[in-house]
Backbone and ligand atoms as CSV (ligand in chain L), in Angstrom:
chain,resi,resn,atom,element,x,y,z
A,1,MET,N,N,9.222,29.114,-61.976
A,1,MET,CA,C,8.342,30.230,-61.340
A,1,MET,C,C,7.130,29.902,-61.870
A,2,ARG,N,N,6.160,30.011,-61.115
A,2,ARG,CA,C,4.701,29.761,-61.436
A,2,ARG,C,C,4.067,31.053,-61.863
A,3,LEU,N,N,3.294,31.065,-63.002
A,3,LEU,CA,C,2.602,32.246,-63.292
A,3,LEU,C,C,1.180,32.422,-62.600
A,4,LEU,N,N,0.507,33.513,-62.348
A,4,LEU,CA,C,-0.660,33.618,-61.726
A,4,LEU,C,C,-1.597,33.284,-62.564
A,5,GLY,N,N,-2.558,32.530,-61.968
A,5,GLY,CA,C,-3.644,32.141,-62.941
A,5,GLY,C,C,-3.515,30.715,-63.221
A,6,THR,N,N,-2.400,30.017,-62.888
A,6,THR,CA,C,-2.143,28.763,-63.486
A,6,THR,C,C,-2.336,27.704,-62.422
A,7,ARG,N,N,-2.567,28.088,-61.173
A,7,ARG,CA,C,-3.148,27.174,-59.984
A,7,ARG,C,C,-4.334,26.741,-60.263
A,8,ASP,N,N,-4.713,25.653,-60.064
A,8,ASP,CA,C,-5.902,25.037,-59.863
A,8,ASP,C,C,-6.577,25.427,-58.460
A,9,SER,N,N,-7.734,25.628,-58.717
A,9,SER,CA,C,-8.389,25.894,-57.312
A,9,SER,C,C,-8.519,24.797,-56.370
A,10,THR,N,N,-8.350,23.717,-56.627
A,10,THR,CA,C,-8.289,22.554,-55.908
A,10,THR,C,C,-7.090,22.195,-55.335
A,11,GLU,N,N,-6.017,22.682,-55.851
A,11,GLU,CA,C,-4.568,22.316,-55.624
A,11,GLU,C,C,-3.975,22.307,-54.156
A,12,HIS,N,N,-4.656,23.123,-53.267
A,12,HIS,CA,C,-4.278,23.115,-52.043
A,12,HIS,C,C,-4.624,21.792,-51.363
A,13,VAL,N,N,-5.747,21.089,-51.956
A,13,VAL,CA,C,-6.327,19.785,-51.116
A,13,VAL,C,C,-5.971,18.705,-51.966
A,14,SER,N,N,-5.583,18.679,-53.412
A,14,SER,CA,C,-5.259,17.701,-54.053
A,14,SER,C,C,-3.799,17.445,-54.074
A,15,GLU,N,N,-3.055,18.140,-53.601
A,15,GLU,CA,C,-1.568,17.897,-53.648
A,15,GLU,C,C,-1.082,16.629,-53.107
A,16,PRO,N,N,-1.703,16.175,-51.909
A,16,PRO,CA,C,-1.088,14.740,-51.434
A,16,PRO,C,C,-1.900,13.548,-52.067
A,17,LEU,N,N,-2.895,14.135,-52.534
A,17,LEU,CA,C,-4.010,13.154,-53.335
A,17,LEU,C,C,-3.844,12.958,-54.763
A,18,PRO,N,N,-4.367,11.800,-55.158
A,18,PRO,CA,C,-4.129,11.249,-56.606
A,18,PRO,C,C,-4.908,12.412,-57.300
A,19,PRO,N,N,-4.366,12.738,-58.638
A,19,PRO,CA,C,-4.956,13.744,-59.398
A,19,PRO,C,C,-6.218,13.341,-60.302
A,20,ASP,N,N,-6.322,11.915,-60.351
A,20,ASP,CA,C,-7.601,11.581,-61.264
A,20,ASP,C,C,-8.631,10.983,-60.400
A,21,LEU,N,N,-9.833,10.909,-60.961
A,21,LEU,CA,C,-11.080,10.532,-60.348
A,21,LEU,C,C,-10.963,9.322,-60.035
A,22,TYR,N,N,-10.666,8.232,-60.793
A,22,TYR,CA,C,-10.626,6.845,-60.509
A,22,TYR,C,C,-9.926,6.541,-59.123
A,23,ARG,N,N,-8.538,7.233,-59.208
A,23,ARG,CA,C,-7.888,6.817,-57.785
A,23,ARG,C,C,-8.495,7.468,-56.615
A,24,LEU,N,N,-9.155,8.646,-56.840
A,24,LEU,CA,C,-9.810,9.308,-55.910
A,24,LEU,C,C,-11.004,8.623,-55.173
A,25,ARG,N,N,-11.792,7.853,-56.147
A,25,ARG,CA,C,-12.837,6.966,-55.888
A,25,ARG,C,C,-12.420,5.781,-55.351
A,26,THR,N,N,-11.322,5.311,-55.735
A,26,THR,CA,C,-10.768,4.050,-55.003
A,26,THR,C,C,-10.421,4.349,-53.549
A,27,LEU,N,N,-9.696,5.767,-53.296
A,27,LEU,CA,C,-9.406,6.136,-52.094
A,27,LEU,C,C,-10.685,6.355,-51.109
A,28,GLN,N,N,-11.456,6.924,-51.729
A,28,GLN,CA,C,-12.721,7.162,-51.137
A,28,GLN,C,C,-13.326,5.918,-50.415
A,29,THR,N,N,-13.298,4.892,-51.179
A,29,THR,CA,C,-14.005,3.340,-50.962
A,29,THR,C,C,-13.275,3.030,-49.967
A,30,TYR,N,N,-11.874,2.988,-49.869
A,30,TYR,CA,C,-10.931,2.497,-49.045
A,30,TYR,C,C,-11.171,3.243,-47.613
A,31,LEU,N,N,-11.091,4.440,-47.616
A,31,LEU,CA,C,-11.234,5.389,-46.406
A,31,LEU,C,C,-12.707,5.037,-45.742
A,32,ARG,N,N,-13.593,4.855,-46.580
A,32,ARG,CA,C,-15.016,4.497,-46.127
A,32,ARG,C,C,-14.869,3.183,-45.325
A,33,LEU,N,N,-14.275,2.190,-45.984
A,33,LEU,CA,C,-14.067,0.837,-45.171
A,33,LEU,C,C,-13.167,1.040,-43.883
A,34,GLN,N,N,-12.350,1.927,-43.980
A,34,GLN,CA,C,-11.830,2.124,-42.756
A,34,GLN,C,C,-12.347,2.857,-41.621
A,35,LEU,N,N,-13.112,3.723,-42.141
A,35,LEU,CA,C,-13.944,4.401,-41.099
A,35,LEU,C,C,-15.168,3.366,-40.567
A,36,ASP,N,N,-15.613,2.587,-41.451
A,36,ASP,CA,C,-16.650,1.638,-40.898
A,36,ASP,C,C,-15.968,0.750,-40.090
A,37,ALA,N,N,-14.764,0.291,-40.100
A,37,ALA,CA,C,-13.967,-0.713,-39.273
A,37,ALA,C,C,-13.697,0.080,-37.901
A,38,VAL,N,N,-13.242,1.390,-37.947
A,38,VAL,CA,C,-13.144,2.159,-36.761
A,38,VAL,C,C,-14.620,2.367,-35.878
A,39,ASN,N,N,-15.426,2.652,-36.776
A,39,ASN,CA,C,-16.864,2.785,-35.916
A,39,ASN,C,C,-17.212,1.406,-35.201
A,40,THR,N,N,-16.984,0.391,-35.922
A,40,THR,CA,C,-17.381,-0.946,-35.380
A,40,THR,C,C,-16.486,-1.212,-34.304
A,41,HIS,N,N,-15.163,-0.800,-34.333
A,41,HIS,CA,C,-14.426,-1.065,-33.135
A,41,HIS,C,C,-14.729,-0.273,-32.005
A,42,ILE,N,N,-15.190,0.908,-32.287
A,42,ILE,CA,C,-15.488,1.817,-31.027
A,42,ILE,C,C,-16.945,1.444,-30.439
A,43,GLU,N,N,-17.753,0.905,-31.317
A,43,GLU,CA,C,-18.841,0.355,-30.709
A,43,GLU,C,C,-18.705,-0.963,-29.943
A,44,GLN,N,N,-17.989,-1.584,-30.224
A,44,GLN,CA,C,-17.389,-2.784,-29.473
A,44,GLN,C,C,-16.758,-2.474,-28.440
A,45,LEU,N,N,-15.937,-1.650,-28.434
A,45,LEU,CA,C,-15.280,-1.015,-26.912
A,45,LEU,C,C,-16.322,-0.462,-26.082
A,46,GLU,N,N,-17.065,0.266,-26.642
A,46,GLU,CA,C,-18.123,0.960,-25.784
A,46,GLU,C,C,-19.129,-0.102,-25.254
A,47,GLN,N,N,-19.318,-1.096,-25.934
A,47,GLN,CA,C,-20.307,-2.200,-25.290
A,47,GLN,C,C,-19.597,-2.858,-24.195
A,48,VAL,N,N,-18.129,-3.128,-24.561
A,48,VAL,CA,C,-17.561,-3.648,-23.307
A,48,VAL,C,C,-17.479,-2.967,-22.025
A,49,ARG,N,N,-17.457,-1.444,-22.306
A,49,ARG,CA,C,-17.205,-0.469,-21.231
A,49,ARG,C,C,-18.544,-0.712,-20.431
A,50,ARG,N,N,-19.699,-0.445,-21.313
A,50,ARG,CA,C,-21.170,-0.541,-20.686
A,50,ARG,C,C,-21.243,-1.995,-19.957
A,51,THR,N,N,-20.788,-2.942,-20.349
A,51,THR,CA,C,-21.015,-4.105,-19.717
A,51,THR,C,C,-20.420,-4.200,-18.406
A,52,LYS,N,N,-18.962,-3.815,-18.378
A,52,LYS,CA,C,-18.201,-3.698,-17.268
A,52,LYS,C,C,-18.943,-2.837,-16.211
A,53,GLU,N,N,-19.375,-1.626,-16.682
A,53,GLU,CA,C,-19.918,-0.779,-15.660
A,53,GLU,C,C,-20.983,-1.389,-15.080
A,54,GLN,N,N,-21.901,-2.005,-15.928
A,54,GLN,CA,C,-23.179,-2.909,-15.393
A,54,GLN,C,C,-22.739,-3.805,-14.222
A,55,HIS,N,N,-21.562,-4.560,-14.713
A,55,HIS,CA,C,-21.229,-5.452,-13.637
A,55,HIS,C,C,-20.618,-4.828,-12.282
A,56,ALA,N,N,-19.963,-3.871,-12.501
A,56,ALA,CA,C,-19.654,-3.065,-11.239
A,56,ALA,C,C,-20.647,-2.460,-10.351
A,57,ARG,N,N,-21.907,-2.005,-11.267
A,57,ARG,CA,C,-22.905,-1.486,-10.394
A,57,ARG,C,C,-23.603,-2.521,-9.929
A,58,ARG,N,N,-23.729,-3.794,-10.518
A,58,ARG,CA,C,-24.580,-4.878,-9.879
A,58,ARG,C,C,-23.877,-5.281,-8.563
A,59,SER,N,N,-22.440,-5.499,-8.713
A,59,SER,CA,C,-21.904,-6.050,-7.511
A,59,SER,C,C,-21.769,-5.078,-6.323
A,60,THR,N,N,-21.880,-3.711,-6.677
A,60,THR,CA,C,-21.922,-2.840,-5.602
A,60,THR,C,C,-23.197,-2.704,-5.031
A,61,ARG,N,N,-24.105,-3.031,-5.708
A,61,ARG,CA,C,-25.558,-3.185,-5.128
A,61,ARG,C,C,-25.656,-4.373,-4.504
A,62,GLN,N,N,-25.170,-5.567,-4.813
A,62,GLN,CA,C,-25.059,-6.841,-4.191
A,62,GLN,C,C,-24.249,-6.520,-2.769
A,63,ARG,N,N,-23.455,-5.860,-2.771
A,63,ARG,CA,C,-22.578,-5.743,-1.466
A,63,ARG,C,C,-23.462,-4.889,-0.631
A,64,GLU,N,N,-23.836,-3.626,-1.081
A,64,GLU,CA,C,-24.916,-2.870,-0.176
A,64,GLU,C,C,-26.099,-3.641,0.314
A,65,GLU,N,N,-26.569,-4.601,-0.513
A,65,GLU,CA,C,-27.823,-5.372,-0.016
A,65,GLU,C,C,-27.507,-6.394,0.810
A,66,ALA,N,N,-26.228,-6.826,0.946
A,66,ALA,CA,C,-25.796,-7.927,1.872
A,66,ALA,C,C,-26.439,-7.556,3.227
A,67,PRO,N,N,-26.468,-8.538,3.990
A,67,PRO,CA,C,-26.912,-8.241,5.608
A,67,PRO,C,C,-25.837,-7.949,6.120
A,68,SER,N,N,-25.864,-7.065,7.069
A,68,SER,CA,C,-24.737,-6.411,7.874
A,68,SER,C,C,-24.449,-7.497,8.745
A,69,THR,N,N,-24.988,-8.247,9.298
A,69,THR,CA,C,-24.751,-9.195,10.185
A,69,THR,C,C,-24.252,-10.525,9.438
A,70,ALA,N,N,-23.190,-10.360,8.819
A,70,ALA,CA,C,-22.747,-11.530,7.929
A,70,ALA,C,C,-22.299,-12.805,8.771
A,71,VAL,N,N,-22.641,-13.851,8.204
A,71,VAL,CA,C,-22.495,-15.051,8.849
A,71,VAL,C,C,-20.820,-15.219,8.973
A,72,PRO,N,N,-20.126,-15.527,10.037
A,72,PRO,CA,C,-18.526,-15.722,9.947
A,72,PRO,C,C,-18.288,-17.052,9.328
A,73,ASP,N,N,-17.387,-17.152,8.363
A,73,ASP,CA,C,-17.117,-18.330,7.605
A,73,ASP,C,C,-15.789,-18.879,7.938
A,74,ASP,N,N,-14.832,-18.131,8.696
A,74,ASP,CA,C,-13.603,-18.842,9.066
A,74,ASP,C,C,-13.087,-18.076,10.164
A,75,GLY,N,N,-11.925,-18.714,10.637
A,75,GLY,CA,C,-11.402,-17.987,11.932
A,75,GLY,C,C,-10.316,-16.857,11.225
A,76,LEU,N,N,-10.212,-16.606,10.083
A,76,LEU,CA,C,-9.209,-15.702,9.493
A,76,LEU,C,C,-9.625,-14.368,9.798
A,77,ARG,N,N,-10.951,-14.096,9.607
A,77,ARG,CA,C,-11.539,-12.661,9.573
A,77,ARG,C,C,-12.242,-12.481,10.853
A,78,TRP,N,N,-12.455,-13.321,11.680
A,78,TRP,CA,C,-13.256,-12.984,12.936
A,78,TRP,C,C,-12.632,-13.533,14.108
A,79,TRP,N,N,-12.792,-12.744,15.294
A,79,TRP,CA,C,-11.987,-12.972,16.318
A,79,TRP,C,C,-13.055,-12.973,17.490
A,80,ARG,N,N,-12.779,-13.770,18.762
A,80,ARG,CA,C,-13.617,-13.823,19.748
A,80,ARG,C,C,-12.918,-13.258,21.190
A,81,PHE,N,N,-13.491,-12.611,21.868
A,81,PHE,CA,C,-12.812,-12.203,23.242
A,81,PHE,C,C,-13.579,-13.003,24.391
A,82,ALA,N,N,-12.633,-13.578,25.285
A,82,ALA,CA,C,-13.127,-14.326,26.278
A,82,ALA,C,C,-12.719,-13.349,27.671
A,83,PRO,N,N,-13.605,-12.972,28.248
A,83,PRO,CA,C,-13.401,-12.055,29.279
A,83,PRO,C,C,-12.918,-12.859,30.426
A,84,ASP,N,N,-12.063,-12.451,31.328
A,84,ASP,CA,C,-11.533,-13.252,32.420
A,84,ASP,C,C,-12.783,-13.678,33.318
A,85,ARG,N,N,-12.730,-14.716,34.222
A,85,ARG,CA,C,-13.640,-14.855,35.172
A,85,ARG,C,C,-13.634,-13.987,36.353
A,86,SER,N,N,-12.501,-13.258,36.554
A,86,SER,CA,C,-12.083,-12.456,37.905
A,86,SER,C,C,-13.182,-11.331,37.747
A,87,GLY,N,N,-13.414,-10.904,36.289
A,87,GLY,CA,C,-14.398,-9.722,36.308
A,87,GLY,C,C,-13.754,-8.572,36.574
A,88,ARG,N,N,-12.267,-8.529,36.234
A,88,ARG,CA,C,-11.694,-7.128,36.518
A,88,ARG,C,C,-11.455,-6.614,35.052
A,89,GLY,N,N,-11.976,-7.118,34.035
A,89,GLY,CA,C,-11.834,-6.332,32.778
A,89,GLY,C,C,-10.838,-7.002,31.904
A,90,GLY,N,N,-9.996,-7.887,32.266
A,90,GLY,CA,C,-9.037,-8.452,31.511
A,90,GLY,C,C,-9.644,-9.558,30.742
A,91,GLY,N,N,-9.003,-10.089,29.753
A,91,GLY,CA,C,-9.413,-11.230,28.865
A,91,GLY,C,C,-8.528,-11.798,27.813
A,92,THR,N,N,-8.929,-12.690,27.108
A,92,THR,CA,C,-8.199,-13.139,26.091
A,92,THR,C,C,-8.873,-12.940,24.796
A,93,LEU,N,N,-8.003,-12.593,23.669
A,93,LEU,CA,C,-8.540,-12.590,22.314
A,93,LEU,C,C,-7.919,-13.914,21.652
A,94,HIS,N,N,-9.184,-14.456,20.862
A,94,HIS,CA,C,-8.963,-15.549,20.056
A,94,HIS,C,C,-9.400,-15.369,18.732
A,95,ARG,N,N,-8.726,-16.175,17.747
A,95,ARG,CA,C,-9.331,-16.174,16.241
A,95,ARG,C,C,-10.643,-16.962,16.590
A,96,GLY,N,N,-11.462,-16.545,15.625
A,96,GLY,CA,C,-12.770,-17.122,15.518
A,96,GLY,C,C,-13.226,-18.725,15.610
A,97,ASP,N,N,-11.914,-19.373,14.989
A,97,ASP,CA,C,-11.905,-20.786,14.964
A,97,ASP,C,C,-11.179,-21.479,16.053
A,98,CYS,N,N,-10.766,-20.741,16.927
A,98,CYS,CA,C,-9.949,-21.274,17.922
A,98,CYS,C,C,-10.770,-22.139,18.859
A,99,HIS,N,N,-10.238,-23.352,19.288
A,99,HIS,CA,C,-10.958,-24.434,19.882
A,99,HIS,C,C,-11.106,-24.039,21.387
A,100,SER,N,N,-10.284,-23.095,21.881
A,100,SER,CA,C,-10.231,-22.599,23.365
A,100,SER,C,C,-11.147,-21.257,23.176
A,101,GLY,N,N,-11.595,-20.674,22.007
A,101,GLY,CA,C,-12.376,-19.412,22.237
A,101,GLY,C,C,-13.546,-19.432,22.679
A,102,ALA,N,N,-14.095,-18.318,23.152
A,102,ALA,CA,C,-15.654,-18.416,23.472
A,102,ALA,C,C,-15.904,-16.833,23.366
A,103,GLY,N,N,-17.179,-16.674,23.758
A,103,GLY,CA,C,-17.598,-15.173,23.605
A,103,GLY,C,C,-17.987,-14.727,22.399
A,104,ALA,N,N,-18.454,-13.489,22.309
A,104,ALA,CA,C,-19.016,-12.885,21.049
A,104,ALA,C,C,-18.027,-12.675,19.885
A,105,LEU,N,N,-18.449,-12.755,18.798
A,105,LEU,CA,C,-17.650,-12.541,17.504
A,105,LEU,C,C,-17.399,-11.142,17.430
A,106,LEU,N,N,-16.172,-10.918,17.181
A,106,LEU,CA,C,-15.794,-9.506,16.818
A,106,LEU,C,C,-15.128,-9.316,15.366
A,107,SER,N,N,-15.365,-8.045,14.966
A,107,SER,CA,C,-14.685,-7.697,13.525
A,107,SER,C,C,-13.491,-7.170,13.778
A,108,LEU,N,N,-12.822,-7.148,12.540
A,108,LEU,CA,C,-11.394,-6.822,12.626
A,108,LEU,C,C,-11.106,-5.673,13.514
A,109,ALA,N,N,-11.861,-4.755,13.287
A,109,ALA,CA,C,-11.571,-3.258,13.990
A,109,ALA,C,C,-11.745,-3.528,15.605
A,110,GLU,N,N,-12.933,-4.323,15.959
A,110,GLU,CA,C,-13.127,-4.526,17.418
A,110,GLU,C,C,-12.047,-5.355,17.935
A,111,ALA,N,N,-11.479,-6.363,17.288
A,111,ALA,CA,C,-10.435,-7.149,17.727
A,111,ALA,C,C,-9.079,-6.486,17.921
A,112,ARG,N,N,-8.869,-5.436,17.044
A,112,ARG,CA,C,-7.458,-4.628,16.981
A,112,ARG,C,C,-7.815,-3.739,18.248
A,113,ALA,N,N,-8.860,-3.154,18.488
A,113,ALA,CA,C,-9.238,-2.348,19.579
A,113,ALA,C,C,-9.035,-2.930,20.828
A,114,ILE,N,N,-9.517,-3.968,21.226
A,114,ILE,CA,C,-9.744,-4.760,22.187
A,114,ILE,C,C,-8.182,-5.236,22.422
A,115,LEU,N,N,-7.359,-5.579,21.512
A,115,LEU,CA,C,-6.070,-6.006,21.889
A,115,LEU,C,C,-5.186,-4.694,22.421
A,116,ALA,N,N,-5.437,-3.602,21.799
A,116,ALA,CA,C,-4.878,-2.533,22.016
A,116,ALA,C,C,-5.114,-1.989,23.351
A,117,GLU,N,N,-6.508,-2.387,23.905
A,117,GLU,CA,C,-6.895,-2.121,25.221
A,117,GLU,C,C,-6.217,-2.938,26.391
A,118,GLY,N,N,-5.579,-3.870,25.979
A,118,GLY,CA,C,-4.607,-4.830,26.851
A,118,GLY,C,C,-5.067,-6.245,27.005
A,119,ALA,N,N,-5.928,-6.667,25.898
A,119,ALA,CA,C,-6.592,-7.919,26.033
A,119,ALA,C,C,-5.087,-8.890,25.666
A,120,ARG,N,N,-5.050,-9.994,26.342
A,120,ARG,CA,C,-4.033,-10.956,26.075
A,120,ARG,C,C,-4.367,-11.862,24.727
A,121,PRO,N,N,-3.351,-11.885,23.673
A,121,PRO,CA,C,-3.731,-12.791,22.790
A,121,PRO,C,C,-3.474,-14.249,22.981
A,122,CYS,N,N,-4.309,-15.058,22.630
A,122,CYS,CA,C,-4.360,-16.606,23.080
A,122,CYS,C,C,-2.995,-17.070,22.527
A,123,GLN,N,N,-2.497,-17.948,23.350
A,123,GLN,CA,C,-1.147,-18.564,22.871
A,123,GLN,C,C,-1.278,-19.680,21.955
A,124,ASN,N,N,-2.400,-20.034,21.771
A,124,ASN,CA,C,-2.772,-21.560,20.835
A,124,ASN,C,C,-2.789,-20.913,19.355
A,125,CYS,N,N,-3.894,-19.902,19.338
A,125,CYS,CA,C,-4.230,-19.550,18.007
A,125,CYS,C,C,-3.592,-18.264,17.470
A,126,ARG,N,N,-2.809,-17.602,18.347
A,126,ARG,CA,C,-2.156,-16.324,18.074
A,126,ARG,C,C,-2.907,-15.406,17.186
A,127,PRO,N,N,-3.974,-14.825,17.648
A,127,PRO,CA,C,-4.846,-13.887,16.763
A,127,PRO,C,C,-4.068,-12.563,16.233
A,128,GLU,N,N,-2.967,-12.188,16.797
A,128,GLU,CA,C,-2.366,-11.060,16.621
A,128,GLU,C,C,-1.604,-11.381,15.386
A,129,ASP,N,N,-1.291,-12.380,14.964
A,129,ASP,CA,C,-0.625,-12.644,13.518
A,129,ASP,C,C,-1.616,-12.271,12.497
A,130,ARG,N,N,-2.797,-12.692,12.664
A,130,ARG,CA,C,-3.847,-12.240,11.586
A,130,ARG,C,C,-4.205,-10.761,11.559
A,131,LEU,N,N,-4.116,-10.213,12.834
A,131,LEU,CA,C,-4.403,-8.894,12.942
A,131,LEU,C,C,-3.389,-7.824,12.300
A,132,ARG,N,N,-2.208,-8.360,12.247
A,132,ARG,CA,C,-1.168,-7.520,11.597
A,132,ARG,C,C,-1.211,-7.456,10.234
A,133,GLN,N,N,-1.991,-8.358,9.497
A,133,GLN,CA,C,-1.973,-8.420,8.164
A,133,GLN,C,C,-3.280,-7.374,7.533
L,1,ZN,ZN,ZN,-7.331,-19.016,20.854
């Protein structure tokens, strides 16, 4: 049993810590080095995050500044609608790279819409296969 007045005023904090000054200074140095390492790591991760954010902002800006009338580069993303010569509104939908395709280039949404309105898919290039993807 402890007698009143025998408790050291620092006992509550010193209990898990070494009791002597030498080991406390050693621990202090160790913790300072650990804190430096943690701070350095935090700075590195923050730098990585800032770099990623800059890249994301840059590519967003580049996408926004890209011309809206993009040049079609393949038949996988572009379609053509060739109206029937009868003039009764029907026609054939082709992939952009189809040899028998003619007419204005269409976007994916336009091609889907025109197919939904009853355009025939070309039997050679089968544009509907790409539209489903
Ligand atoms: Zn075709």
